[in-house]
N, C-alpha and C positions, 0 to 999 in steps of 0.2 A: 588761266593756264596753270597747270601744276608745276612744281619746281623741277621735276625731271624733264619735262618738255622744254622748259626755259634753258636748262643746262645743255640739253642736246642741240638746240638751235644755236646757242652761243658757241659751242664747240664746232659746229658745222661752219659757222661764219668765220671763226678764228682760223680754222683749217684752210678755208678757201683763201683767206687773206695771206696766210703763210705761203701757200702754194703759188699764188700770184706774185708775191714778192720774190720767191725763189726763181720763178720762170723769167722774171724781168730783170735779173741781175747777171752781170758777166757776159759770157759768150752766148748764153741762152736767149738773151734779149732779141737779137736779130732773128734767130730761128723762130722764136715765139711770135714775133710780129708778122713774119712771112706766113706762118701757119694760120694765124687768125685771119689775116687778109685773104688768103686763098679760100678758106672755109666760108668767109662772109661772101665772097664773090660767087662761090658755088651755090650757096643758099639763095642769093638773089636770083641767079639763073634758074634755079629750080622753081621758085615762086612765079617768075615771069612765064616760064614754059607751062606751068600748071594753069595759071590764069588764062593764058592764051588758048590752051587746049580746051578749057571749059567754056570759053566764050564762043568757040567755033562750033560747039555741039548744038544740034537742033533739038529742042524740047517740044514734044507734042502734048497737047492737053486733051 
């Protein structure tokens, strides 16, 4: 990897860490946890519904 790519990746990781730290401090902590939990639940439901819909389809050869 060249130096520019390493610096870009490092800045991206550092930025993500700073954003996470900011979101999990103070009053934002509760709201952030609720948001992440809701999105995780929605994502699980979407995968279950999709897997269930695909298993019910009849495939002819």
